[in-house]
One Martini backbone bead per residue (centre of mass of N, CA, C, O) as a GRO file, in nm:
protein
  348
    1MET     BB    1  -2.289  -1.568   0.240
    2GLU     BB    2  -2.103  -1.300   0.273
    3ALA     BB    3  -1.808  -1.186   0.310
    4ASP     BB    4  -1.605  -1.028   0.567
    5PHE     BB    5  -1.366  -0.746   0.502
    6SER     BB    6  -1.364  -0.508   0.732
    7GLU     BB    7  -1.081  -0.624   0.881
    8GLU     BB    8  -0.924  -0.493   0.644
    9ALA     BB    9  -0.702  -0.255   0.538
   10ASP     BB   10  -0.802  -0.249   0.211
   11TRP     BB   11  -1.093  -0.196   0.262
   12ILE     BB   12  -1.373  -0.128   0.036
   13ASP     BB   13  -1.680  -0.071  -0.012
   14GLY     BB   14  -1.756  -0.258  -0.307
   15VAL     BB   15  -1.447  -0.347  -0.336
   16PRO     BB   16  -1.213  -0.532  -0.443
   17LEU     BB   17  -0.962  -0.697  -0.351
   18PRO     BB   18  -0.656  -0.759  -0.473
   19ARG     BB   19  -0.695  -1.081  -0.455
   20GLN     BB   20  -0.976  -1.052  -0.642
   21GLN     BB   21  -0.840  -0.937  -0.890
   22ALA     BB   22  -0.818  -1.006  -1.237
   23GLU     BB   23  -0.711  -0.720  -1.319
   24LEU     BB   24  -0.441  -0.533  -1.480
   25VAL     BB   25  -0.367  -0.194  -1.497
   26GLY     BB   26  -0.100  -0.160  -1.621
   27HIS     BB   27   0.230  -0.257  -1.564
   28ALA     BB   28   0.348  -0.440  -1.796
   29ALA     BB   29   0.658  -0.439  -1.751
   30ALA     BB   30   0.657  -0.550  -1.463
   31ALA     BB   31   0.506  -0.811  -1.521
   32GLU     BB   32   0.713  -0.920  -1.730
   33GLU     BB   33   0.958  -0.933  -1.543
   34LEU     BB   34   0.848  -1.147  -1.356
   35HIS     BB   35   0.780  -1.361  -1.565
   36ALA     BB   36   1.059  -1.391  -1.707
   37THR     BB   37   1.222  -1.463  -1.453
   38TYR     BB   38   1.066  -1.717  -1.374
   39ARG     BB   39   1.125  -1.882  -1.641
   40THR     BB   40   1.441  -1.917  -1.578
   41GLY     BB   41   1.473  -2.024  -1.262
   42ARG     BB   42   1.603  -1.726  -1.131
   43MET     BB   43   1.460  -1.630  -0.873
   44HIS     BB   44   1.439  -1.396  -0.665
   45HIS     BB   45   1.361  -1.399  -0.320
   46ALA     BB   46   1.330  -1.067  -0.344
   47TRP     BB   47   1.078  -0.809  -0.384
   48LEU     BB   48   1.058  -0.453  -0.447
   49ILE     BB   49   0.748  -0.293  -0.457
   50THR     BB   50   0.700   0.027  -0.596
   51GLY     BB   51   0.492   0.304  -0.498
   52PRO     BB   52   0.224   0.452  -0.472
   53LYS     BB   53  -0.064   0.449  -0.324
   54GLY     BB   54  -0.305   0.268  -0.517
   55ILE     BB   55  -0.170   0.152  -0.815
   56GLY     BB   56  -0.116  -0.195  -0.791
   57LYS     BB   57   0.083  -0.371  -0.620
   58ALA     BB   58  -0.102  -0.593  -0.501
   59THR     BB   59  -0.228  -0.685  -0.765
   60LEU     BB   60   0.038  -0.781  -0.887
   61ALA     BB   61   0.122  -0.982  -0.667
   62PHE     BB   62  -0.130  -1.169  -0.690
   63ARG     BB   63  -0.111  -1.229  -0.987
   64PHE     BB   64   0.165  -1.372  -0.970
   65ALA     BB   65   0.095  -1.580  -0.755
   66ARG     BB   66  -0.116  -1.733  -0.917
   67PHE     BB   67   0.079  -1.820  -1.137
   68ALA     BB   68   0.303  -1.965  -0.973
   69LEU     BB   69   0.102  -2.168  -0.833
   70SER     BB   70   0.006  -2.289  -1.118
   71HIS     BB   71   0.344  -2.295  -1.194
   72PRO     BB   72   0.591  -2.466  -1.033
   73ASP     BB   73   0.734  -2.494  -1.319
   74PRO     BB   74   0.910  -2.262  -1.482
   75GLU     BB   75   0.988  -2.421  -1.759
   76ARG     BB   76   0.647  -2.470  -1.805
   77THR     BB   77   0.554  -2.199  -1.871
   78PRO     BB   78   0.348  -1.996  -2.011
   79PRO     BB   79   0.297  -1.749  -2.203
   80GLU     BB   80   0.223  -1.437  -2.241
   81SER     BB   81  -0.122  -1.314  -2.318
   82GLU     BB   82  -0.227  -1.012  -2.347
   83GLY     BB   83  -0.168  -0.973  -2.022
   84VAL     BB   84  -0.222  -1.282  -1.958
   85LEU     BB   85  -0.218  -1.507  -1.681
   86ALA     BB   86  -0.230  -1.825  -1.635
   87ALA     BB   87  -0.479  -1.980  -1.414
   88ASP     BB   88  -0.601  -2.169  -1.175
   89PRO     BB   89  -0.921  -2.158  -1.063
   90ARG     BB   90  -0.869  -2.282  -0.784
   91ILE     BB   91  -0.642  -2.083  -0.705
   92VAL     BB   92  -0.795  -1.826  -0.738
   93ALA     BB   93  -0.997  -1.891  -0.510
   94GLN     BB   94  -0.791  -1.926  -0.280
   95VAL     BB   95  -0.666  -1.644  -0.294
   96ALA     BB   96  -0.931  -1.477  -0.256
   97THR     BB   97  -0.970  -1.622   0.048
   98GLY     BB   98  -0.684  -1.702   0.185
   99ALA     BB   99  -0.634  -2.049   0.136
  100HIS     BB  100  -0.348  -2.081   0.043
  101PRO     BB  101  -0.072  -2.266   0.160
  102ASN     BB  102   0.156  -2.083  -0.030
  103LEU     BB  103   0.014  -1.815   0.099
  104LEU     BB  104   0.124  -1.502   0.256
  105HIS     BB  105  -0.048  -1.231   0.421
  106LEU     BB  106   0.105  -0.934   0.528
  107LYS     BB  107  -0.059  -0.727   0.773
  108ARG     BB  108  -0.255  -0.533   0.933
  109PRO     BB  109  -0.411  -0.609   1.210
  110TYR     BB  110  -0.679  -0.699   1.394
  111ASP     BB  111  -0.847  -0.546   1.675
  112ASP     BB  112  -1.064  -0.678   1.905
  113LYS     BB  113  -1.074  -0.442   2.112
  114THR     BB  114  -1.110  -0.182   1.905
  115LYS     BB  115  -1.227  -0.260   1.617
  116LYS     BB  116  -0.945  -0.231   1.456
  117VAL     BB  117  -0.698  -0.153   1.260
  118LYS     BB  118  -0.387  -0.143   1.287
  119THR     BB  119  -0.115   0.092   1.246
  120GLN     BB  120   0.066  -0.175   1.250
  121LEU     BB  121   0.313  -0.398   1.152
  122THR     BB  122   0.386  -0.663   1.331
  123VAL     BB  123   0.596  -0.897   1.460
  124ASP     BB  124   0.389  -1.128   1.476
  125GLU     BB  125   0.325  -1.126   1.176
  126ILE     BB  126   0.613  -1.186   1.068
  127ARG     BB  127   0.643  -1.459   1.241
  128ARG     BB  128   0.462  -1.637   1.053
  129THR     BB  129   0.695  -1.731   0.863
  130VAL     BB  130   0.810  -1.962   1.025
  131GLY     BB  131   0.571  -2.162   0.996
  132PHE     BB  132   0.527  -2.139   0.692
  133PHE     BB  133   0.824  -2.236   0.599
  134GLY     BB  134   0.830  -2.494   0.809
  135ASN     BB  135   0.607  -2.632   0.663
  136ALA     BB  136   0.569  -2.938   0.496
  137ALA     BB  137   0.319  -2.864   0.399
  138GLY     BB  138   0.173  -2.848   0.077
  139ALA     BB  139   0.255  -2.730  -0.214
  140ALA     BB  140   0.412  -2.696  -0.484
  141GLY     BB  141   0.676  -2.489  -0.488
  142TYR     BB  142   0.640  -2.189  -0.394
  143ARG     BB  143   0.667  -1.967  -0.121
  144ILE     BB  144   0.452  -1.685  -0.052
  145ALA     BB  145   0.526  -1.349   0.063
  146ILE     BB  146   0.318  -1.069   0.141
  147VAL     BB  147   0.415  -0.735   0.206
  148ASP     BB  148   0.134  -0.524   0.338
  149ALA     BB  149   0.317  -0.284   0.416
  150ALA     BB  150   0.642  -0.206   0.500
  151ASP     BB  151   0.579   0.083   0.618
  152ASP     BB  152   0.406  -0.047   0.874
  153MET     BB  153   0.648  -0.121   1.023
  154ASN     BB  154   0.811  -0.181   1.289
  155ALA     BB  155   1.116  -0.233   1.414
  156SER     BB  156   1.077  -0.534   1.487
  157ALA     BB  157   0.958  -0.621   1.215
  158ALA     BB  158   1.197  -0.537   1.037
  159ASN     BB  159   1.404  -0.729   1.170
  160ALA     BB  160   1.250  -0.992   1.111
  161LEU     BB  161   1.256  -0.964   0.804
  162LEU     BB  162   1.561  -0.944   0.766
  163LYS     BB  163   1.627  -1.227   0.868
  164MET     BB  164   1.476  -1.372   0.637
  165LEU     BB  165   1.640  -1.238   0.400
  166GLU     BB  166   1.924  -1.342   0.492
  167GLU     BB  167   1.769  -1.646   0.546
  168PRO     BB  168   1.633  -1.798   0.310
  169PRO     BB  169   1.426  -2.017   0.232
  170LYS     BB  170   1.351  -2.263   0.048
  171ARG     BB  171   1.142  -2.162  -0.197
  172SER     BB  172   1.130  -1.854  -0.151
  173LEU     BB  173   0.896  -1.562  -0.170
  174PHE     BB  174   0.924  -1.207  -0.169
  175LEU     BB  175   0.666  -0.948  -0.160
  176VAL     BB  176   0.755  -0.612  -0.123
  177LEU     BB  177   0.570  -0.341  -0.018
  178SER     BB  178   0.614   0.019  -0.117
  179HIS     BB  179   0.566   0.371  -0.089
  180ALA     BB  180   0.855   0.435   0.090
  181PRO     BB  181   1.165   0.306   0.058
  182GLY     BB  182   1.345   0.520   0.213
  183ARG     BB  183   1.236   0.409   0.507
  184LEU     BB  184   1.384   0.167   0.486
  185LEU     BB  185   1.603  -0.050   0.542
  186PRO     BB  186   1.890  -0.084   0.371
  187THR     BB  187   1.906  -0.398   0.415
  188ILE     BB  188   1.639  -0.459   0.278
  189ARG     BB  189   1.691  -0.331   0.002
  190SER     BB  190   1.958  -0.500  -0.064
  191ARG     BB  191   1.779  -0.788  -0.066
  192CYS     BB  192   1.630  -0.659  -0.310
  193ARG     BB  193   1.446  -0.644  -0.594
  194ARG     BB  194   1.362  -0.385  -0.795
  195LEU     BB  195   1.007  -0.266  -0.856
  196ALA     BB  196   0.886   0.001  -1.034
  197LEU     BB  197   0.597   0.197  -1.007
  198GLU     BB  198   0.367   0.390  -1.173
  199PRO     BB  199   0.142   0.599  -1.208
  200LEU     BB  200  -0.154   0.635  -1.334
  201GLY     BB  201  -0.315   0.725  -1.587
  202ALA     BB  202  -0.609   0.858  -1.675
  203ASP     BB  203  -0.707   0.616  -1.848
  204ASP     BB  204  -0.637   0.388  -1.645
  205LEU     BB  205  -0.802   0.497  -1.413
  206ASP     BB  206  -1.075   0.490  -1.555
  207LYS     BB  207  -1.070   0.185  -1.621
  208THR     BB  208  -1.049   0.079  -1.331
  209LEU     BB  209  -1.307   0.203  -1.218
  210ASP     BB  210  -1.490   0.053  -1.416
  211LEU     BB  211  -1.411  -0.238  -1.330
  212LEU     BB  212  -1.505  -0.172  -1.019
  213GLY     BB  213  -1.782   0.002  -1.037
  214VAL     BB  214  -1.701   0.314  -1.044
  215ALA     BB  215  -1.866   0.605  -1.045
  216VAL     BB  216  -1.816   0.890  -1.275
  217ASP     BB  217  -1.842   1.199  -1.338
  218GLU     BB  218  -1.750   1.358  -1.613
  219GLY     BB  219  -1.688   1.642  -1.474
  220ASP     BB  220  -1.480   1.501  -1.249
  221LYS     BB  221  -1.234   1.369  -1.394
  222PRO     BB  222  -1.009   1.584  -1.404
  223ALA     BB  223  -0.993   1.635  -1.096
  224LEU     BB  224  -0.953   1.342  -1.010
  225ALA     BB  225  -0.687   1.289  -1.160
  226ALA     BB  226  -0.525   1.513  -1.018
  227LEU     BB  227  -0.575   1.414  -0.716
  228ALA     BB  228  -0.496   1.106  -0.742
  229GLU     BB  229  -0.220   1.053  -0.888
  230GLY     BB  230  -0.274   0.739  -0.993
  231SER     BB  231  -0.480   0.657  -0.757
  232VAL     BB  232  -0.737   0.454  -0.691
  233ARG     BB  233  -0.788   0.490  -0.392
  234ARG     BB  234  -0.805   0.797  -0.392
  235ALA     BB  235  -1.040   0.819  -0.588
  236ILE     BB  236  -1.247   0.668  -0.413
  237GLU     BB  237  -1.227   0.854  -0.167
  238CYS     BB  238  -1.321   1.106  -0.310
  239ILE     BB  239  -1.607   0.998  -0.377
  240GLU     BB  240  -1.699   0.866  -0.079
  241ARG     BB  241  -1.561   1.125   0.120
  242ASP     BB  242  -1.551   1.410   0.007
  243GLY     BB  243  -1.255   1.431  -0.124
  244LEU     BB  244  -1.244   1.666  -0.322
  245ALA     BB  245  -1.273   1.881  -0.105
  246LEU     BB  246  -1.043   1.786   0.082
  247TYR     BB  247  -0.810   1.802  -0.122
  248GLY     BB  248  -0.837   2.099  -0.180
  249LEU     BB  249  -0.771   2.196   0.109
  250PHE     BB  250  -0.495   2.058   0.133
  251ARG     BB  251  -0.355   2.183  -0.114
  252ALA     BB  252  -0.376   2.477  -0.017
  253LEU     BB  253  -0.193   2.430   0.224
  254ALA     BB  254   0.061   2.297   0.092
  255ASP     BB  255   0.125   2.540  -0.106
  256GLY     BB  256   0.206   2.728   0.162
  257PHE     BB  257   0.447   2.604   0.243
  258PRO     BB  258   0.549   2.687   0.564
  259THR     BB  259   0.294   2.828   0.568
  260VAL     BB  260  -0.004   2.873   0.779
  261ASP     BB  261  -0.332   2.901   0.722
  262ARG     BB  262  -0.559   2.929   0.964
  263ALA     BB  263  -0.830   2.929   0.820
  264ARG     BB  264  -0.772   2.677   0.644
  265LEU     BB  265  -0.705   2.483   0.871
  266TYR     BB  266  -0.990   2.493   1.014
  267ARG     BB  267  -1.152   2.401   0.772
  268PHE     BB  268  -1.014   2.131   0.745
  269ALA     BB  269  -1.067   2.023   1.031
  270ASP     BB  270  -1.376   2.035   1.005
  271ALA     BB  271  -1.397   1.839   0.762
  272VAL     BB  272  -1.269   1.594   0.909
  273ALA     BB  273  -1.448   1.640   1.201
  274GLY     BB  274  -1.716   1.564   1.120
  275ARG     BB  275  -1.963   1.335   1.064
  276LYS     BB  276  -1.699   1.174   0.914
  277GLY     BB  277  -1.450   1.157   1.105
  278SER     BB  278  -1.324   0.874   1.087
  279ASP     BB  279  -1.278   0.855   0.783
  280ASN     BB  280  -1.137   1.142   0.740
  281PHE     BB  281  -0.895   1.090   0.920
  282ASP     BB  282  -0.768   0.866   0.755
  283LEU     BB  283  -0.742   1.042   0.502
  284CYS     BB  284  -0.559   1.255   0.627
  285VAL     BB  285  -0.324   1.065   0.690
  286ASP     BB  286  -0.276   0.982   0.398
  287LEU     BB  287  -0.212   1.264   0.294
  288CYS     BB  288   0.038   1.308   0.469
  289ARG     BB  289   0.200   1.062   0.368
  290ASP     BB  290   0.198   1.136   0.069
  291HIS     BB  291   0.345   1.402   0.101
  292LEU     BB  292   0.607   1.274   0.220
  293SER     BB  293   0.668   1.081  -0.010
  294HIS     BB  294   0.703   1.300  -0.221
  295ALA     BB  295   0.929   1.454  -0.074
  296LEU     BB  296   1.128   1.216  -0.074
  297ARG     BB  297   1.156   1.181  -0.382
  298LEU     BB  298   1.266   1.487  -0.412
  299SER     BB  299   1.513   1.426  -0.172
  300GLN     BB  300   1.742   1.216  -0.247
  301ARG     BB  301   1.973   1.471  -0.301
  302ALA     BB  302   1.954   1.592  -0.039
  303PRO     BB  303   2.012   1.689   0.247
  304VAL     BB  304   2.003   1.527   0.543
  305ALA     BB  305   1.810   1.724   0.687
  306ASN     BB  306   1.567   1.672   0.505
  307LEU     BB  307   1.537   1.368   0.558
  308ASN     BB  308   1.506   1.389   0.866
  309ALA     BB  309   1.250   1.565   0.865
  310ILE     BB  310   1.070   1.361   0.718
  311ALA     BB  311   1.106   1.127   0.916
  312ALA     BB  312   0.997   1.280   1.163
  313ALA     BB  313   0.717   1.339   1.044
  314TRP     BB  314   0.632   1.048   1.004
  315GLU     BB  315   0.641   0.973   1.304
  316THR     BB  316   0.438   1.186   1.396
  317VAL     BB  317   0.198   1.089   1.233
  318GLY     BB  318   0.187   0.805   1.359
  319ARG     BB  319   0.150   0.896   1.652
  320ILE     BB  320  -0.106   1.066   1.622
  321ALA     BB  321  -0.282   0.845   1.502
  322ALA     BB  322  -0.255   0.638   1.734
  323GLU     BB  323  -0.351   0.824   1.969
  324THR     BB  324  -0.624   0.907   1.855
  325ASP     BB  325  -0.739   0.620   1.835
  326GLY     BB  326  -0.656   0.489   2.114
  327LEU     BB  327  -0.762   0.766   2.295
  328ASN     BB  328  -0.980   0.946   2.168
  329LEU     BB  329  -0.902   1.209   2.045
  330ASP     BB  330  -0.907   1.512   1.917
  331ARG     BB  331  -0.932   1.557   1.576
  332ARG     BB  332  -0.893   1.854   1.526
  333GLN     BB  333  -0.620   1.882   1.677
  334ALA     BB  334  -0.475   1.661   1.518
  335VAL     BB  335  -0.482   1.806   1.244
  336VAL     BB  336  -0.318   2.049   1.326
  337SER     BB  337  -0.062   1.885   1.399
  338LEU     BB  338  -0.015   1.755   1.127
  339ILE     BB  339   0.024   2.013   0.956
  340GLN     BB  340   0.259   2.130   1.122
  341SER     BB  341   0.456   1.893   1.064
  342LEU     BB  342   0.473   1.947   0.757
  343ALA     BB  343   0.570   2.244   0.752
  344VAL     BB  344   0.852   2.199   0.875
  345THR     BB  345   0.988   2.057   0.623
  346ALA     BB  346   0.984   2.338   0.447
  347ARG     BB  347   1.218   2.489   0.631
  348ILE     BB  348   1.493   2.328   0.554
   0.00000   0.00000   0.00000
């Protein structure tokens, strides 16, 4: 019987989860930095791995975790060979199933009541680190916690993580993933060593999709590369959820901000809330968050008012998404509200 991963936040039908993926395409420099630092025996206790959603941050984190767990003595680790980090097959299997005792994957939990993945990474999830690091049992070497993704934490969860980072347990290693690090608490950022990943180029994106067994029509590849913006996840969503058409409608709206073309807005809302309403609403929320993440990266040196407006819009998007899912509100009206909240940030 095949395992059911549909209760996991990163799950896409037919595509391996990051912890199951054997190969990492692109990000060679980032991977080498982790590997080289580990071999020195002076590994920083927390790494903030940043970059847009879906470009391979989790795949990199699990790839390194497999290696570190396979080689608990840093000074005796083998060198990297042609981009491949040697790992014990038994440990590879344990990591793939989430069964390794020295690896904790913190993510948005599944809600048995609503039968959906929660919209936030909760404080109870972060508090699992207490028992994890306090347990005397387990294998030799580091205990590794992957926070995936820190952007999903609510305020209580963020404070709980900060406390762990401020007083890290012995031989602990935190790999904190973030799509928009500017939104994290400055104190969390200051306690982590930053490792920034860039979006995949068109060739690497194409190679990754091929490795994952995702078929792409040759004629769609240029448009897909442009719309995916280096994100494998976005590319897959484009293919499987009529996303190419949806992204086109969203981009047409976003290009007109701060003005909102009403006719385009309602066409987009209809496309989101059609027969695939549930899936496309999630995709719409991701589009909104990606738009704000991009705006934040462009506004790092902008006036405080710009940053505050983006932060406020991010909170609004999260609130609308949570209320729409939790209360089963009208998705068409929710889409209209989401787009209007984005347009406001362009007026500052």
